[in-house]
N, C-alpha and C positions, 0 to 999 in steps of 0.2 A: 504494500500500500504506500503510495507516494503522498508526501505532505507538501502542500503548496507553500511557497515562500511567503512570509508575511508581507502585507502591503506596506510600502513606505508611507509615513504620515508626514504631511507638509503643512506648516502653519505660516500663513502670510500675515505680517504685522505691519500696520501703518498707524502709528499712534495718533497723528494729527489729521489724517484724511483717510477715512474708511474706503473711499472710492477706489484707491489704488489696490488695497488688499482684496477688495471684492472682485476687481477685474482679474487679478492674479489667480485667485481661488476659482473663479468661474471658468477661466480658460483651462486651468489644469483639470478641473472636474469634467469639462466638456471634451477635452482632447484625450484624457487618460481613462475615462469611464471608471470602472470599479477597480482598476489596477493601483490607484493611489487614494489614500484617505486624505481629504482636503479640508482645511479650516481657514478662517480668516478672523482677524480681531483688530480692534482699535481701542483707544483709551476711554471712549464713551459710546454708548449706543446712539443710533440715529433713528428718527422716525421712518425714514425711507432712503432709498438709494438716490444719489445725486441724479436728477433727470438727464443731464448731459451724458453722464456715465452710462445710464441705462440705455439711452438712445444709441450711443456709440457701440455698445455691445450688441444691441438688437440688430444693427446693420450687418454684423458678422454671424448672425444666427445663434447668439447666446442671450437668453433671457434672464436677467438678474432683478427684474422689477419687484419680485416678491421677497427678496433677501433683506435681512436686517443685520447690521453689523453686531458682532458679539464684543463684549468687554474683554480686554486682554487680562489673562490671569497667569500666574506663575505655573499653575498646573498645566495649562494649555501648552506653554513653552516646554516644560519638562517632559511632557508625554509625546512630543513630536520628534521625529527623526531629523527633519530639516526645518529650520526656522528662517524664513526669508523676511528680512526687514526692508522696508521700502522707504528709505529716507529718515529712519528713526532709530537707528541702531543704539544710540546712547540712552534711550529710555526703555529698551527691552531687557527683561531679566536675562542674565547670561549664566549658563551652567557649564562647568568644565566637561570637555569631551563631546559636547553636542555640536552638530554642524550648523553654522550660521552663514547665510549669504546676504550681503548688503546690496540691494538693488536701488541705487540712487536714481530717482525719477522726478520729473517735474510734477507740480501739484495741480491737478485739474479742478480743485474745489472752486466753485463759484464761476467757472468758465464754461463757455458754450461747447457744443459738440465738436466744433472745428478745432478747438484747443485740446480736446480729449483724444481725438483720433490718433495723433502720433504717439501718445503715451500708450494707448491701447495696443497699437501695432508693435511697439517695443516690448510690452509685457508679453504679447503672444510669442514673439521671437524668443524671448528668454525662457518661457514655459516650454516651448518646443525643444530648446537646447537641454533643459533639465530632464525632460522625458527621454531624450536620446542618451543622456548620461545614466539614467536609471535602466536603459535598455528596454524601454516600453514604447511600442509604436504609437504614434499620435494618430487619432482619428482625423479625418478630413474636416476642416472648418467650413 
């Protein structure tokens, strides 16, 4: 009897702007399917996703309109295999031996969809590279 390898767990953290972490998590979830456990978090919950972020994601076939950002906890960081900070590495709890990636990205908060598109495309590129590193084939977007 063969035991399947455990799914890697990835946490996207953007303390000041949940839109970036939601885009990262949505792309990874969309492209990896069940092969990766995906979470996102920020420093405070929001009532809804930034409309420009939701519109930019919908253009590429990813619906995040129903998502609500989660509050960042040390437990979420500690229980993840990979923690991707998106411009907020200095405020994310750090645990020895854990893998952290710092994705410096522009801030789409309060900007229209035209400003969000390049950020979305860069996040998708980085998510595809992460999947390739995990050896997981990406679904077509």
